[in-house]
N, C-alpha and C positions, 0 to 999 in steps of 0.2 A: 724752831720752837728757839725759845732765848734760851739766855745763861741761866737768868734765873727761876726760869720754868725748871731745868734740868737739875738742880740742884739742892730743890724745896723743901725745908721751908728754912735750911740755911741761908745767910748772904753769901754772894758771893766776890770773891774777893780776887784782884788778880795783880800783878806785878809787872805788868806794860798794858798791851804787847809794844817792845822797841820794833819799830817797823824795817832796820839792818839795822847789820853787826860791824859796819865796816866805817864809823862814828864816833872815833874816838873824842872824848870831851866835847861832843853835840848827842851824849845821847837823854840830855833833858830835852832835847828840840824835836828827836825820835817817838821819843815817849809821849811826847805833848803831839804828837801827829796820830799817834796809836792809840792813845785814851779817849777820844770821841771815838774810835771805832769801837772799842770793847760796852764803853757804853751804850754804845747804837744796841747792843744784843742786851742788855738789864742789867749790867753789874752794879753791885751794892756799891761796894768803894771803890777809889783807886788809890796810886799809888803817886807819890811824886820818885822825882830820879835825879839826881846832881850830877852837873857838870863833870864829877874826877869820877863817875860809877864807873867799878872795874882798875882806878887808873890811882885811886889815894883815899885817905880820908876827907870828906869834907868838912868846912868850915863854917862860921855860919853866913857868909856870904853864898857860896853855894848850895848850903840850905834853901836859901831864901828865892834864888835865880832855880835851884828847881821847882820849888813850889808857887811860883807866880809863870 
């Protein structure tokens, strides 16, 4: 069963998945690994994660890095 089927008719949104929790300053990379995994199962929207996730407030460059 896909995620999209499980939550019909609402779109599915996820905050990850982060593939590890031991990589501070690298959450944007682990999220980039996890995003294709959840997209494969049919999620409608993906969230971006900045390098400062859980460490501080992101600035413009952090947001750009997280999105790209």
